[in-house]
VOPAGU-2260 file (C-alpha; in pm, 1 decimal, decimal comma):
REM VOPAGU-2260
SITE   aa  ch    i         X         Y         Z
SITE  MET   A    0    6982,8   15047,7    1067,1
SITE  MET   A    1    7235,7   15203,6    1317,5
SITE  ALA   A    2    7169,7   15631,8    1324,6
SITE  SER   A    3    7483,8   15812,5    1288,9
SITE  SER   A    4    7631,7   15981,3    1615,4
SITE  ALA   A    5    7690,0   16289,7    1452,4
SITE  GLN   A    6    7349,8   16516,3    1323,4
SITE  VAL   A    7    7262,0   16544,2    1005,3
SITE  ALA   A    8    7092,6   16878,8     759,1
SITE  ILE   A    9    7032,1   16841,1     381,9
SITE  ILE   A   10    7095,3   17174,8     240,7
SITE  THR   A   11    6921,9   17213,4     -83,2
SITE  GLY   A   12    7049,6   17535,2    -330,8
SITE  GLY   A   13    7374,0   17390,4    -151,8
SITE  ALA   A   14    7630,5   17437,7    -426,7
SITE  SER   A   15    7677,4   17813,2    -373,2
SITE  GLY   A   16    7562,5   18127,5    -191,8
SITE  ILE   A   17    7357,3   18113,3     129,1
SITE  GLY   A   18    7313,0   17715,7      70,9
SITE  LEU   A   19    7694,9   17669,2      76,7
SITE  ALA   A   20    7784,0   17921,3     390,3
SITE  ILE   A   21    7530,4   17743,0     625,0
SITE  ALA   A   22    7680,8   17383,8     488,9
SITE  THR   A   23    7967,8   17511,3     556,7
SITE  ASP   A   24    7948,8   17592,3     918,7
SITE  LEU   A   25    7792,6   17328,9     950,2
SITE  ALA   A   26    8004,3   17049,4     861,7
SITE  ALA   A   27    8294,2   17303,5    1079,5
SITE  LYS   A   28    8082,5   17202,6    1344,4
SITE  GLY   A   29    8103,4   16790,0    1346,7
SITE  TRP   A   30    7767,3   16747,8    1112,5
SITE  ASN   A   31    7705,8   16509,7     845,5
SITE  VAL   A   32    7576,7   16760,0     548,8
SITE  VAL   A   33    7436,1   16674,3     229,3
SITE  ILE   A   34    7422,3   16906,3       7,2
SITE  ALA   A   35    7175,1   16918,4    -279,5
SITE  ASP   A   36    7172,0   17145,5    -558,8
SITE  ILE   A   37    7096,0   17053,4    -927,7
SITE  ASN   A   38    7445,4   17164,1   -1063,3
SITE  PRO   A   39    7629,6   16853,3   -1161,2
SITE  GLN   A   40    7979,2   17061,8   -1128,0
SITE  ALA   A   41    8005,5   17345,6    -866,3
SITE  GLY   A   42    7787,8   17045,1    -585,1
SITE  PRO   A   43    8073,5   16778,9    -623,5
SITE  GLU   A   44    8332,4   17052,4    -519,3
SITE  ALA   A   45    8146,4   17233,1    -311,1
SITE  ALA   A   46    8099,9   16866,2     -85,6
SITE  LYS   A   47    8464,2   16810,0    -180,4
SITE  LYS   A   48    8575,6   17131,2     -42,4
SITE  ILE   A   49    8420,9   17082,5     344,6
SITE  GLY   A   50    8356,6   16741,1     390,7
SITE  ALA   A   51    8018,1   16691,5     242,5
SITE  THR   A   52    7816,3   16484,1      -3,8
SITE  PHE   A   53    7713,3   16568,2    -243,7
SITE  HIS   A   54    7344,9   16443,1    -390,2
SITE  GLN   A   55    7237,7   16640,0    -730,2
SITE  THR   A   56    6841,8   16728,8    -707,7
SITE  ASP   A   57    6627,9   16856,8    -915,2
SITE  VAL   A   58    6412,4   17024,8    -693,4
SITE  SER   A   59    6153,6   17077,3    -867,3
SITE  SER   A   60    6108,1   16684,8    -946,2
SITE  TRP   A   61    5890,8   16497,4    -623,5
SITE  ASP   A   62    6133,4   16179,7    -725,4
SITE  SER   A   63    6497,8   16346,9    -686,3
SITE  GLN   A   64    6402,6   16555,3    -400,3
SITE  LEU   A   65    6227,2   16138,6    -268,5
SITE  SER   A   66    6567,9   15976,0    -397,3
SITE  LEU   A   67    6749,7   16316,5    -163,4
SITE  PHE   A   68    6580,5   16257,9     180,3
SITE  LYS   A   69    6553,0   15854,0      94,9
SITE  THR   A   70    6899,1   15797,1      39,7
SITE  THR   A   71    7009,7   16032,4     323,4
SITE  TYR   A   72    6789,6   15850,2     550,7
SITE  GLN   A   73    6856,9   15523,3     497,4
SITE  LYS   A   74    7269,5   15653,5     495,0
SITE  TYR   A   75    7283,2   15828,5     866,0
SITE  GLY   A   76    6900,8   15658,7     992,5
SITE  ARG   A   77    6815,2   16051,1    1087,1
SITE  ILE   A   78    6760,8   16352,5     911,7
SITE  ASP   A   79    6819,2   16662,4    1174,0
SITE  PHE   A   80    6797,2   16979,8     978,8
SITE  PHE   A   81    6616,3   17058,5     633,3
SITE  ALA   A   82    6751,0   17400,3     487,3
SITE  ALA   A   83    6466,2   17491,0     205,7
SITE  ASN   A   84    6671,8   17677,2      -8,8
SITE  ALA   A   85    6710,2   17619,7    -324,1
SITE  GLY   A   86    6568,5   17909,6    -535,0
SITE  ILE   A   87    6564,5   18118,1    -872,7
SITE  ASP   A   88    6420,3   18460,2    -962,0
SITE  ASP   A   89    6131,2   18513,9   -1277,7
SITE  LYS   A   90    6364,5   18484,7   -1543,8
SITE  LYS   A   91    6129,9   18585,7   -1787,9
SITE  SER   A   92    5954,9   18939,5   -1753,8
SITE  ILE   A   93    5611,4   18937,6   -1707,4
SITE  TYR   A   94    5546,5   19333,2   -1816,8
SITE  ASP   A   95    5804,9   19206,0   -2192,9
SITE  GLU   A   96    5552,4   19186,4   -2499,4
SITE  THR   A   97    5877,1   18929,5   -2728,1
SITE  PRO   A   98    5862,9   18938,4   -3042,0
SITE  GLU   A   99    5747,0   18570,5   -3114,1
SITE  GLU   A  100    5473,1   18701,7   -2901,8
SITE  LEU   A  101    5471,6   19016,8   -3117,9
SITE  GLU   A  102    5488,7   18803,6   -3459,8
SITE  LYS   A  103    5214,0   18628,6   -3405,8
SITE  ASP   A  104    4984,8   18862,2   -3219,6
SITE  GLU   A  105    4914,9   18679,5   -2916,6
SITE  PRO   A  106    5061,0   18645,6   -2556,5
SITE  GLU   A  107    5227,6   18341,1   -2413,6
SITE  PRO   A  108    5258,4   18181,5   -2098,0
SITE  PRO   A  109    5397,5   18338,9   -1802,3
SITE  PHE   A  110    5718,2   18142,9   -1655,3
SITE  LEU   A  111    5585,6   17957,0   -1373,0
SITE  LYS   A  112    5930,9   17742,1   -1354,4
SITE  VAL   A  113    6018,2   18051,6   -1060,0
SITE  ILE   A  114    5698,6   17886,6    -893,0
SITE  ASP   A  115    5768,5   17493,0    -907,2
SITE  VAL   A  116    6146,2   17548,9    -765,1
SITE  ASN   A  117    6031,9   17877,3    -488,1
SITE  PHE   A  118    5689,0   17726,4    -407,2
SITE  VAL   A  119    5583,1   17392,4    -481,7
SITE  ALA   A  120    5968,9   17275,1    -441,2
SITE  VAL   A  121    5947,3   17338,6    -130,3
SITE  VAL   A  122    5653,6   17257,2     -15,9
SITE  TRP   A  123    5746,4   16917,6    -111,5
SITE  GLY   A  124    6085,3   16957,8      50,4
SITE  VAL   A  125    5863,0   16993,0     417,7
SITE  LYS   A  126    5641,5   16711,2     309,2
SITE  LEU   A  127    5965,2   16480,5     282,8
SITE  ALA   A  128    6178,8   16637,8     611,0
SITE  SER   A  129    5835,2   16593,5     839,3
SITE  TRP   A  130    5799,9   16255,6     725,3
SITE  TYR   A  131    6179,7   16133,4     789,7
SITE  MET   A  132    6195,0   16348,5    1077,4
SITE  ARG   A  133    5854,8   16138,0    1255,7
SITE  ARG   A  134    6111,3   15864,6    1203,5
SITE  ASN   A  135    6435,4   15932,0    1370,2
SITE  GLU   A  136    6506,6   15754,1    1703,1
SITE  LYS   A  137    6444,2   16082,3    1858,3
SITE  LYS   A  138    6086,2   16181,8    1662,5
SITE  GLY   A  139    6159,8   16600,0    1606,0
SITE  GLY   A  140    6439,0   16798,0    1341,2
SITE  VAL   A  141    6442,1   17173,7    1273,4
SITE  MET   A  142    6330,1   17324,1     952,6
SITE  VAL   A  143    6436,8   17692,3     757,9
SITE  LEU   A  144    6258,5   17784,5     472,2
SITE  THR   A  145    6421,5   18063,7     240,8
SITE  SER   A  146    6222,7   18351,2     185,1
SITE  SER   A  147    6277,7   18680,2     104,5
SITE  ALA   A  148    6275,5   19037,6     219,1
SITE  ALA   A  149    6032,2   19050,8    -157,7
SITE  GLY   A  150    5811,1   18831,3      66,3
SITE  LEU   A  151    5791,6   19154,0     287,7
SITE  TYR   A  152    5766,9   19394,1      30,8
SITE  PRO   A  153    5698,8   19421,0    -351,7
SITE  MET   A  154    5926,8   19370,2    -556,8
SITE  ALA   A  155    5778,9   19510,4    -921,7
SITE  THR   A  156    6165,7   19335,7   -1101,7
SITE  ASN   A  157    6041,3   18991,7    -958,9
SITE  PRO   A  158    5645,4   18952,1    -925,9
SITE  LEU   A  159    5621,8   18609,7    -919,8
SITE  TYR   A  160    5918,4   18555,3    -694,6
SITE  ALA   A  161    5816,1   18790,1    -478,9
SITE  GLY   A  162    5435,0   18628,6    -472,4
SITE  CYS   A  163    5597,6   18285,4    -427,1
SITE  LYS   A  164    5833,7   18419,4    -138,3
SITE  ALA   A  165    5534,4   18602,5      43,8
SITE  ALA   A  166    5375,3   18254,9      22,8
SITE  LEU   A  167    5642,9   18072,4     174,9
SITE  ILE   A  168    5574,8   18266,9     548,8
SITE  ASN   A  169    5201,8   18200,1     579,7
SITE  PHE   A  170    5284,0   17878,1     475,0
SITE  ALA   A  171    5504,6   17862,7     724,3
SITE  ARG   A  172    5329,8   18016,1    1016,2
SITE  SER   A  173    5017,0   17776,5     882,3
SITE  VAL   A  174    5214,5   17445,7     939,6
SITE  ALA   A  175    5424,9   17489,9    1225,8
SITE  SER   A  176    5148,2   17462,0    1510,5
SITE  THR   A  177    5069,7   17151,3    1340,5
SITE  TYR   A  178    5438,6   16960,4    1275,6
SITE  ILE   A  179    5528,1   17105,1    1687,1
SITE  THR   A  180    5333,2   16853,9    1797,9
SITE  ASP   A  181    5598,1   16612,5    1644,2
SITE  GLY   A  182    5904,7   16809,6    1793,2
SITE  ILE   A  183    5977,6   16922,0    1430,3
SITE  ARG   A  184    6005,4   17351,6    1433,5
SITE  VAL   A  185    5945,9   17506,6    1112,2
SITE  ASN   A  186    6101,1   17906,9    1099,3
SITE  ILE   A  187    6155,7   18124,9     782,7
SITE  ILE   A  188    6440,9   18352,8     739,3
SITE  CYS   A  189    6392,7   18667,6     512,4
SITE  PRO   A  190    6772,2   18803,3     371,5
SITE  ALA   A  191    6790,6   19187,7     153,2
SITE  LEU   A  192    7004,5   19178,0     -70,1
SITE  VAL   A  193    7299,1   18875,2     -55,0
SITE  PRO   A  194    7548,6   18810,0    -251,1
SITE  THR   A  195    7441,0   18456,5    -402,1
SITE  ALA   A  196    7392,5   18305,1    -763,5
SITE  ILE   A  197    7071,1   18376,7    -796,7
SITE  PHE   A  198    7236,9   18776,8    -903,9
SITE  PRO   A  199    7230,6   18809,8   -1260,6
SITE  GLY   A  200    7635,6   18891,7   -1265,4
SITE  ASN   A  201    7853,4   19039,3    -948,1
SITE  LEU   A  202    7656,1   19275,1    -692,4
SITE  ARG   A  203    7880,6   19458,0    -593,2
SITE  ASP   A  204    7911,7   19611,4    -959,2
SITE  PHE   A  205    7560,1   19722,2    -897,0
SITE  PHE   A  206    7490,8   19793,0    -567,0
SITE  PRO   A  207    7687,6   20044,5    -329,1
SITE  GLU   A  208    7820,7   19808,3      -7,7
SITE  GLU   A  209    7636,7   19948,0     277,9
SITE  HIS   A  210    7370,6   19791,5     140,9
SITE  ILE   A  211    7409,8   19451,0     115,6
SITE  THR   A  212    7387,8   19201,6     414,3
SITE  PRO   A  213    7679,1   18939,1     478,2
SITE  LEU   A  214    7639,4   18579,2     446,6
SITE  SER   A  215    7746,1   18570,1     779,7
SITE  THR   A  216    7473,5   18763,9     923,7
SITE  ILE   A  217    7183,4   18459,9     750,7
SITE  VAL   A  218    7409,3   18213,6     861,4
SITE  SER   A  219    7336,5   18331,9    1213,2
SITE  ALA   A  220    6979,6   18373,1    1158,4
SITE  TYR   A  221    7023,0   17957,3    1113,1
SITE  ASN   A  222    7212,9   17884,1    1408,4
SITE  LYS   A  223    6967,3   18120,9    1605,9
SITE  PHE   A  224    6644,7   17885,8    1440,9
SITE  ILE   A  225    6856,4   17562,3    1530,1
SITE  ASP   A  226    6983,8   17604,9    1917,0
SITE  ASP   A  227    6717,5   17809,9    2084,4
SITE  ALA   A  228    6444,8   17528,3    2086,2
SITE  THR   A  229    6152,0   17784,6    2167,2
SITE  LEU   A  230    6175,6   17910,4    1831,6
SITE  THR   A  231    5866,4   17764,7    1569,7
SITE  GLY   A  232    5667,3   17937,0    1330,1
SITE  GLN   A  233    5872,2   18308,9    1334,5
SITE  VAL   A  234    5971,8   18489,0    1067,5
SITE  VAL   A  235    6347,4   18666,4    1077,4
SITE  GLU   A  236    6380,2   18952,2     804,8
SITE  CYS   A  237    6817,9   18983,1     782,2
SITE  SER   A  238    6966,6   19299,0     669,0
SITE  GLN   A  239    7317,0   19414,5     702,4
SITE  ASP   A  240    7492,9   19273,0    1012,0
SITE  GLN   A  241    7084,3   19277,0    1181,0
SITE  HIS   A  242    6821,2   18972,0    1299,8
SITE  TYR   A  243    6406,5   19145,6    1233,6
SITE  PHE   A  244    6148,2   18923,8    1375,2
SITE  ARG   A  245    5883,2   18961,2    1170,9
SITE  LYS   A  246    5504,7   18950,1    1335,1
SITE  GLN   A  247    5197,3   18845,4    1171,9
SITE  VAL   A  248    4957,2   19128,2    1049,9
SITE  GLU   A  249    4726,7   19233,2    1350,9
SITE  TYR   A  250    4365,1   19105,1    1391,6
SITE  PRO   A  251    4116,4   19379,8    1343,7
SITE  SER   A  252    3858,8   19226,7    1499,8
SITE  GLU   A  253    3759,3   18949,3    1793,0
SITE  SER   A  254    3566,1   18785,8    1554,7
SITE  GLN   A  255    3860,8   18716,4    1281,2
SITE  ARG   A  256    4126,0   18611,8    1549,3
SITE  TRP   A  257    3895,5   18355,4    1680,9
SITE  MET   A  258    3856,0   18253,8    1315,4
SITE  ASN   A  259    4195,8   18156,1    1309,6
SITE  GLU   A  260    4309,7   18065,3    1633,3
SITE  ASP   A  261    4026,0   17904,9    1763,3
SITE  SER   A  262    3764,7   17765,8    1540,3
SITE  GLY   A  263    4007,9   17407,7    1521,7
SITE  GLU   A  264    3707,5   17252,5    1606,7
SITE  CYS   A  265    3456,0   17392,3    1331,3
SITE  TRP   A  266    3651,0   17311,1    1076,1
SITE  ALA   A  267    3688,7   16944,7    1140,7
SITE  ARG   A  268    3380,2   16865,4    1226,4
SITE  ALA   A  269    3295,3   17024,9     871,8
SITE  TYR   A  270    3548,4   16838,9     694,9
SITE  ARG   A  271    3475,9   16490,4     877,0
SITE  VAL   A  272    3076,4   16546,9     748,8
SITE  TYR   A  273    3201,8   16635,1     433,3
SITE  PHE   A  274    3459,3   16316,8     375,4
SITE  ALA   A  275    3173,5   16092,9     563,5
SITE  ASN   A  276    2938,2   16183,6     307,4
SITE  LYS   A  277    3153,3   16114,3       1,8
SITE  GLY   A  278    3227,1   15828,3      79,1
SITE  GLU   A  279    2883,0   15756,8     102,8
SITE  LYS   A  280    2846,9   15860,2    -278,9
């Protein structure tokens, strides 16, 4: 298979908002862009408008994501960039007691689809992107995971969304040091309040303009991660027209630093013994 001479990007949630903004920017630069989105109307329209390819994708389905990555790699022979950007909000309040619950006098389970889309699907996307990036003619690539300012601060209105976005930050920091050995860089952006389809209604009808972060700030953060080969495991908060690199919390002691940075061989030995003993049973 002859690999494309142009770089190839996969962008989930690419039919609108942040995803479409970065897709438009990369397509204008000559990239082969694949817009992955669940919306069968907006997706093809967006792809046609910017000269991209559309692949209808339900990120909460492993098979759907596998088809996305497999089809893209078979078509272009390479995957250079993956934006794990698709997301939804809580949809159903964890606090409210619905009429159905009150009638039965029994609680119903919370709406957990938000976890499937905002966290599980991203883990799957990272697994799939790394698989194909390792098979590029020149091994490597860039992933940017879309977290949120809600991953840095509490968000009472959408606690499940906030929990997923916080999890993404530590997930990315955890995998980045291993994937970089294959030339794969994993970074995180944390947008503040940005006009996207996830917001219920027209954002500008409810919030003062000075507190809304423009899409251009997010696109420039993506480009920073794409262009700067020294950046991996980094978290950038995007607010108004600024980028803020956010550091992990400081270790309270030397022991905690050692546990998190230098104990790898101890863990490796423990797992070798565990799996060896498991195999004997």
